[in-house]
N, C-alpha and C positions, 0 to 999 in steps of 0.2 A: 088605478084610482080614477074615478070620474072627475073630470074638471068642468067648471062652469062653462056654458057657451052662450053666446049672445044670440037671441032669437032673431035679431036684426040681420046677422051676417051668414046665418045658415049653416054653422059648423056641423050640425047634427045631419043636415041633408046632403052633405058632400060625401061622395065615394072617396074617402081620403087614400085608401090603398090604391085606387085607380089613378088618382092625381099623383101620388108619389111615383108610381111605376112610370106614369107619362113623362115625368120630369127627370126619371133616372136616379131618384134618391132612395138609399137604403140605410140612412143612418138613424140616429135616435130620434124619438118624437117627444121631446121635452121642450118647454118655453125658455130656452137659454139663448144666450148670444150667439154661440157656435152653431146652433141649429138654425137660427134666423139666418145667419150669414150663408149657410149652405143652402137653405131653401130659396133665398133670393137668387143666389148664383145658378142653381139648377133650373129655376123657372125661367129666367132671361135666356138661358142657353137653349131650353126646350121650346119655347113659344116665341112666335114671330109677331111683330105688330103688323096688323093688316086690315084693310077695309074692303075686302073683296065683295062682302055682301052689299055695301052701300053702293058701289059703282055698278054693280050687276042688277040694282034695282030691288033687292030684297030687304026685308025688314031685319034690324038688328034686335034680337030678343035678349032682354037682360035678366030674366028670371034664371035662378041658378041652375035649374034642370037643363034648360036650353043651352046655357053656357057649357055645362059639363058635356053635354051630347055633342056639341061643336068642337070644343077645344081638346077634350080628353079622348072621346069616342071616335070621332072623325078626324082627328089629328090636324086640326086647323089652328090658326093663330087667333088674335083678336085685337080690338081696339083697347085703348086706355081703360074705358069703363068695364069691358068684359074681363080683361086680365086682373084689374084690381079686384073686381067682384070675386072671381075665382081664388086669387091668392089670399084675399081677406077670409074667405070661408075656411081655406086650409089652416091659416094661422089661428082662427077662432076654433077649430076642431082640435089642435094641438094644445091650446091653452094660453096663447099669448094674449096680453092685454095692450089694445091699440086703439087709436082714433083715426079715422079717415079725414083727410083735409083736401081742399081744392086750391089749386095754385093758378096764377095768371101767368101763361106762357109769354116769354119774351123773344127768344132766339135772337139776341142781339139787338132788339129794338126796345124802346122805353115807353112806347105808346101803351095805354091801358087796354088790355084784352079782357074779355070775360074770364071767370075763374072756371075753366073747363078741364083742367088736368087733375087727376086723383092720385093720391099716394097715401101712405100709412105712417103715423107716428107711433112707435112701439116703446113702451115702458119696460126696462129691465134693469135690475141691480141698481136702482137710483140713477140711472141714466136714460136718456131719451134718444132712441135710434130712428133715423129717417130711412124708410125703405120704399123703393119705387121701381115696379117691374114693368110699367106700361108706357114708358115715354119713347120707346123706339131706339133708333141707332145712337142718339147722343146720351142715352140714359145711363145712370150708374150700374155698375156690375154686381155691386154688394152694398149693404146698408152703410151709412155714414152717421157719425154722431151728430145730433141736431144742435149745433152751438156756433156762435159766431167765431170766425176765424179758423174753423175746422178745415184741414186740407187732407185730402185722401188720394194716394196714388194707387190705382187699381189697374193692374198689368201695366200696359204702356200709357194710361189715360190718367190725367190728373184733375180732380175736382175740388171745389172749394165752397164754403158757405160764408157769406158775409152779411152783416146787419146793416141795412140802409137807415139813413135819418128819416124821421117821420115828417109829415107835411107841415108840422109847426116847430119852431125851435125848441130843442130839449126833449122832443118826443122820438120814439123808437119806430122804425118802419119795419117791413118785412125781412125774413132772412132770404137771400137770394142764392139759389144754386148756380154755380158757374163751372164751366170747363175751360181748362188752360189750352189755348191754341197758340200757333206760331206768333201771332201778333198780340197776344195778351189774353186776358180773361174774357171769356164770352158768356153773357147771361143766358141761362136757359129758362129759369122761371122764378117767380117770386111766390114763396110758400105761404099759403093761407094758414089761419089758426083756428077758424070756426069748425066745430066737429061737423062732419057730413055723414049721410047715411045712405043705404041702397036706393032709396027713393030719389035722392038727390042726383045719384049716378044715372037713373033711369030718365030723368028730366034732360040732364046733359047729353046723354047718348041720343035722345031723340032730336036735340037741337043740331048736334054736330053731324048727324047722319041725314038730316032732311033740310035744313035750312040752306038756301042758295048761297049765302055768305060764307058758309062753313068751308075751311080749306079741305075737308074730307068728303064734301058732297059729290063733287064731280071728277074728282082726280084719284086715280089708283096710287095708293101709298103703302109700300110694304118695306118694313125696315127690321133689320136684325143686328143687335149689339154683339160684340165679341171682344176677346182679349186681343186678337191679332189684326182684325179689321172689322169695320162697320159696313154693312151693306144697306143701300137705299135704292129702292126702285120707285121712281115717280112716273107713272104712265109708262112709257117704253124707254126711259133713260135710267141706266144702271149706273150708280157710283159706289166705289169702294174707297173706304176712308181708312188710313193706316195710322198708327201711333207717332209715325215721323212727320205727320201733317201732309203727306202726299195724298193725292187723289187720282183716281183712274175713272173716267167716264166712257160709256159707249151706249149706242142705241141698240135696242133689242127689238127684233122683229115679232110680229104677232104670232108666228108659228113657233117661236122660241119660248114664249112667255110660260106656258105650262110647265115645260121641263125645267126652266130656270127657278120657278116658284117651289118645285118639288125638290130639286137637287141643292140648290144654293140656300133657300130659305126654309126648307124642311116642312112644307106645307102638304098636306094630304089633300089632293084635288081628285074629284071624280070626273067621270066623262062630261057630265053636264056643266060643271065649273070650267073645264078646259075649252069646251065648245064655245061657251058664252064669252070668254076672254078673247078667243080668236075672232069671234064675230064682232066684239066691240073695237078691236084695234087693227083689224085687217083693212087695208086701204084698197 
């Protein structure tokens, strides 16, 4: 049976079979909680957060066809905006009802940053689920119910949502997604409520990829969430994060980068990509 899809998110323009093959998903295609959970988990396992285009001086193209060509056919990863756009198109094609929102990243700080991180709020069976596939190593591995006080243990990692007080007495502030660390709860980001659309993602992507003050503008950042470990490559420093809160860091040589990105992060790099990385980081 045909389901309504949104012209905004492009479900009809997505090669859904190719997307599902890319993430290794062979299950049902029904808009139900079990499918949402499985799609989220499969997407985060298959796709890596990465900004190679930015640091190599290439434009980040956010039309759906360009995103499919890069992430599905070329087997690359993507930024938050690229991943959210692709994932939203897949949910749209399957028939999920959702709203995109923009969050203010904190990463342990309380200063006000622009709302540049995108995720989806999905309505299912009289419940609202929060699903986010583009936050990188710190991100959730599967959806979490969007409600104050929710705590979810995902493999060895624990996440929680808490409602903050508003700016004036008696008012409610945002829900904040947190991860439990050895020294307590660590704020990841404050979740927005205003609906956002692909045009908003395009503006945000342009800012984060081109503005000199963007943390993604001149720093290679590649991140991979996982059940047993999280991998973070920041320029040539590789960090492994484990559920027992231990960390392992080491420097990577320019000559190691291409192999590391292919073997550990699962990125499909061609000869041009590999040569450009060596040229950037070879001293």
